[in-house]
N, C-alpha and C positions, 0 to 999 in steps of 0.2 A: 837115578832120577830123583829130583828134589820133591819135597812134600807139596810144593806149589804147582806141580804138574796137574793139569785138569783133564778129566775124561770128556768126551764129546757128548752133549745132551742129545737124546733121541726124540725129545718133545719139541714141536714147532714153537717158535717164539710167540706167535699170536695165541696159541693154546695156553702156553705158560702164563701169558699176561692175563687172560680171562680166569684161569685157575687161581692165580694169586689174588686178583682184585675181588672176585666173588668169595674166595676162601677167607679173606680177611674179614669180610662182612659177617659170614656165618660164625667164625670163631669169636668175633666181637660179641655176638648175641650170647654165646655160651658163657663168656667171662663176666658179662654184665649180670646174668642170672645168678652166677656164683657169688658175685659181689653183694647182691641183694640178700642172699642167704647168710653170708658172713656178717653183713651189717646188722642183722637181728641179734647177733651175739655181742658186738661192740657198737653201740648205737651213736655215740658221739662222732660226728664226721671227721673231726681233726685227729682224734685218737685212733679211729679206725684207719684213716688215711696213712698216718705214720706207721702203724703196725703193718699194714699191707705193703707199704713202700720198703720197709726194712726187710721183710720176708722176701719181697720181690727182688731186692738187690742180691740177697744171698742166693736165691734161685737162679738169677741171671749169671752170677759168677760161676756157680757149679755147672750151669748149662754151657757157658762159653768154654770152660776148661774141658768139658766132655767133647765139644765140637772141635777141639784142637787135637783129638786123637788121630794119628795117621792111619790111613787105609791103603792097603796094597791090592790093586786090581790086576788079575792075571790077563795077559794078552797073548796073542798068537806069536808075536815076536819073542825074542830071547829075553828082552828087558821088560820087567813089570812096571806098571804105572802106579805112582804113589801120590796121594793127595790127602787133604784133611777131611774129616767127617763133616765139617761145617760147609763143605762145598755143596752138599745136597740142599742146604738151606739157602745159601747164597754163593754163586760161583766166584764172586770177588773175594770171598773170605780166605785169608792167608794166615790166620792165627791172631792172637791178641795183639792189638795195635793201638798206639796212642795217636789221636788226631792232632795234626800240627798245621801251622800256617792258616790259610784261609779255611781249610776244612775244619781245623780246630775252632776257629771263630764261629763258623756256621753251626758246629755241634754245640758250642756253648750257648748260642742264641736259641737253638732248637730246644735245648734243655731248660732254659729259663722260661720260655713261653709254654713249654709242656708242663712245667711246675705250676704255673698259674692255672692252666686248663685242668690239671689233675686235682688241685685243691677245690676248685669249684665243682668238679665232677662228684667228689665225695659228699659235698653239701647237697647236690641235686639228688644223689642216691638216697639220702636220708629224708628227702621231701617228696619224692615221686616214685611211682612204680617202675619196674624194669621196662614194661612195654611203652612207657612214655619217654624214657631216657633215649631210646634209639631215634625216634623222630627229632628230638631235640638236637642230637649230634649232627643231623644232616643240614642244619641251618647254616653251617659254615660255608656251604656251597655258594650262598649269597655273597659272602665276603670275598670269596675267591673270584667270583664273577665281577664284583665291583672293582677289585684290584686289577683285574685284566683290562677293564674298561678305562681305568685311570691311566694305566701304563700305555694303552693303545691310543689314548686321547680321543676316544670315540664314545658316543652315547650308546647304551644298551639298545638292541633292536626289540621289536614288539614281543617276540616269543620269549626273550630273556626277561622282560618286565613281567609278562604273564606268569612265567615260571617262578620268579621271585615272590610275586603276590600269592601264588598257589602254595608255595612252601611255607610262607609266613602264616597264612591262614590255617594250614594244616597243623603247624606247631601249636598255635593258639587253641585250636579245637581239641587236639590231643591232650593238652594240659588241663582242660576243664574237668572238674570233678562233679559227676551227677549224683543226685540223691532224691529221695521222696520229697524233700523240701525245696528242691531247685538245683541250679547249677552254680558252682563256686569257682573262683579263679585265684591263682597264687601270683600276685603281682611281683613279689621279690624273685620267685623262681623264673618267671618270664623275663624279667630284667637281666638276670644272670645268663639266661640262654641267648637272648638277642644281643647282649652286650659282651662282657668279658669272656664268657665261656667260648663263644664262637670266634671272637677276635683272636684270643690266645691260640685256639686250635688252628685257625687259618695261618697264623704266623709260624706256628710249630711245623705245619706241613710244608710251608714255603722254605724255611731254613733247612728242614730235613731233606728236601729235594736238592737244595743247593749243595749240601754236604755230600750227597751221594752222586752228584753229577759233576763235581769239581775234581780235576785230576791233580795228583801230587807232583812233586818234582821229578819223579820217575815215570810220569805219564799213566799212573795207575789210579783206579777209582776206589774210593772208600766203600766198605761193605756195611750192609744193614745190621749185621750181627753185632759188630763193634759199636756202631752208632747207637743201637738200643742200650748197650751196656753203659756207655758214657753218659747218655742222656738220663739213664736210670739213676746213676750216681748223683747227678745234679738235682733230679727230681726228689730223691730221698732226702738230701740235705735241705732243700727248700721246704718240703713238707714238714720235716722235723722242726725247722725254725718257726713255721706257721703255727705249730702245735704248742709252743712255749707258753702263751697266755692261758691255754686250757690246762696245761700241766700245773701251772702255778695255782690255779683255782681248784682243780679236781684231783690232781696227781695221777698216778698210774693204776688206781684201784679198779677201774672198769676193764683194763687190759689184763691185769694179774688174775682177775676172777674168771675171765671168759676166754683167754687166749687159746686154751686147749681145744674148745669146741669150734673156734673160728679158724684154727690153723689149717686143717685139711682143705676146706673150700678156698682159703686164701692162696695156698700153694698151687692148687689146681688152676685158680684164676690167673695167677701171675705167669704160669707156664703158657696158658692160652694167650695172655696179653703179649708175651714175647713173640709167639708165633704170628699173632694178628699184626703186630707192628712190623715185623720182618717181612711178612707177605705184602703188606701195604707199601712199605718202603721200596721193596723190589719192583712192585708194579709201577710206582712213581717214576722209576728210571726207564720204564718201557712205554709210558704213555702220558697224556696230559693229566694235570691234577684234577680237572673237572670230570673227565671220563673215569678215572680211577675211583674218585669219590662216588660217582653215579653207580658204578658196578658194585661197590662195597655197600651201597645203600640197601642191598638185599637184606641187611640186618633188620630193617624196619619191618619186613614181612616175617622173617625167620624167628624173631623174638617172641611173637604171639604164641605159636604152638609150643615153643620151648618153655614159656612161662606156664602154659596150661599143663604140660607134662610135669614140670617141677612142682607145681602146686599140689599134685597128688601126694607127694612125700613130704613137702615142706609147706604145710598149710599156713603156718604162722607168718612165713615170709611173704606169701602171695595171697593172703586172705582178702585184700582189697582189690585184686585185679579183676575178677569176674563176678563179684557178688551183686553188683547193681547193673541192670540192663542198660540204663542211660549212659553210664560210664563206658561200658563195652562198646556201644554204638559210637560214642564220641572218639574212642581210641582207634577203632577200625576206620572210621571216616577220616580222621585226621591223618592216620598213617597212609591211607590211600592217596590223599591230597599231596602229602609230602613226596611220596614215591612217584606219583604222576608228574609232579613238577620237576623232579630231578631227571626222570627219563626224558621228558620233553626238552629239557635243557641240553642233555647229552646228544639227543637226536638232531639238534639244530646245527651241530658241527658238520662242516662239509670239507671235502677235498677238491682241489682244483689244480690244473696245470696251466702254466703260462709259457707260450712259445714266443721267443724274442730274437731279434737280430741285433748284432753288435755294430755300433757306429764305427766306421773305419777312421783311423788316425787319432783316436782318443785312448789313452791308457786304460786297461781293464783292471778294476779293483773288485774282485769277487767278495771281499769282506763287506762291501757296501750292501750287497744283496743278502748275505748270510746273517747280518745283524738285524735285519728286518723281522719283526715278530710274525710268525706264521710260515716263514720260508723254511721248509724241511731240508731240501737239498737242491743243488744246482748241477746240471749235467751239460757238457758240450755235445752237440749232435750234428749230424750231417743233413743235407737237404736245404729247403728254403730258409729255415731258421737256424740260428747258431746255438741257442740256449734252450734248455728245458728246465723250468723252475717249478718245483712241487710245493704246493701250499696246503696247509691245514688250518682252517679258520673257523670261528664259532658260527658264522652264518654267511650265506652267499652275498649279502649286502656288504659285509666287511671285506670279502674277497675282492669285489670290484672297487671298493673304497681304497683298499691297499694298493691296487694297481694304479688307480688314478692319482693318489696322493704321494706315493712313495716310489714305486718302481719306475714310473714314467719320468720322474724327476732326475733319475740317474743319467748323466750326460752320455755315457757310452752305450746306452740301450735305446733301440728304436723298433718300430713296427711290431707291436705287441698283440698277441692273440690269446684270449683267456678261454679255457675249456673247463667246465665243471664235470667232475667224475660222478656219474649217476650210481654206479654199483661196482664193487671190486670183488674179485674171486681169487682166493689163495689156496 
């Protein structure tokens, strides 16, 4: 048996999806806390970013080589099954692989936008507390929603607009710094969050999903383990280039003096980043971007207790987190608003079924149906209707709009009945 042979997973697909999406959020909280600790050792955001990226690249290479170790699993039959250790992280993993063709292009674009997002992330880490960074990272849902609306050529519905407003207000409230003299705001920090940080992150997620859902010439999918390695290489190069002006002015003095104390938290952080990215990427291949992002937003809640616990041992890193009652109230209130907006947005998605008859005498072209956004699958059935079309749309209004504007215009379809799914059991 070849190393590519895979064992059969005993965990249901739906359970795996939730474990991956929620797990990515919790792991994200852990590595952000570690980044804040390491940032107290190397405070310049560009020097710290380059140091972490270089260490992260080394960690990634060692990790992927470890995941290439072949495993032999005994079976009841005479032949044993052999597969790679990386299978447990991503079933599509078949060893170190260079992305080519369209997959290579999507990987390159994902790496470029991830570089921009990462550079700004290190700047935000140096300006805000860990409990504030998590709500900031959720604002990209707004851009994902806007991009969906543009591609669908439809205006956002009421609940989507309400969710956008709630998330935006939550981000602003969380960023406010309270003190005895009043409340202060960081305009530059907010501009970075609402602008390039969220835009780069949204584009990174988009091209990441494109790379993972595009098949190669052999009909196989690219894996999240290799995707993380190659994007990490691009990010490291980009981060180091962005650090050149700082190196010219300051040199490597801050790194040479403090790298030993920062090394351990950075290594732990980059291991967790690798897991979080792989978990998130795998979840993207199993569900919609907005739903995956909504589930991973558990990091907004999980960061607060982690910061409180870490503050017991690392008071210098988290001394500003819970010292002022007004700031604590603002952080909790803003986090609740962000989380509520994201949950409301994810709950607005509905599933529907369309029963349709086929018009006789007109050629059938199923690709006309499958290319419509929101159509999950099409089945031929017996009975009064000929087709069963499964839909997954962000709101019930969009489901009926889709039927009226797109499906009814297909010449070989007639007599449509739309049914909304109220609840599913699996």
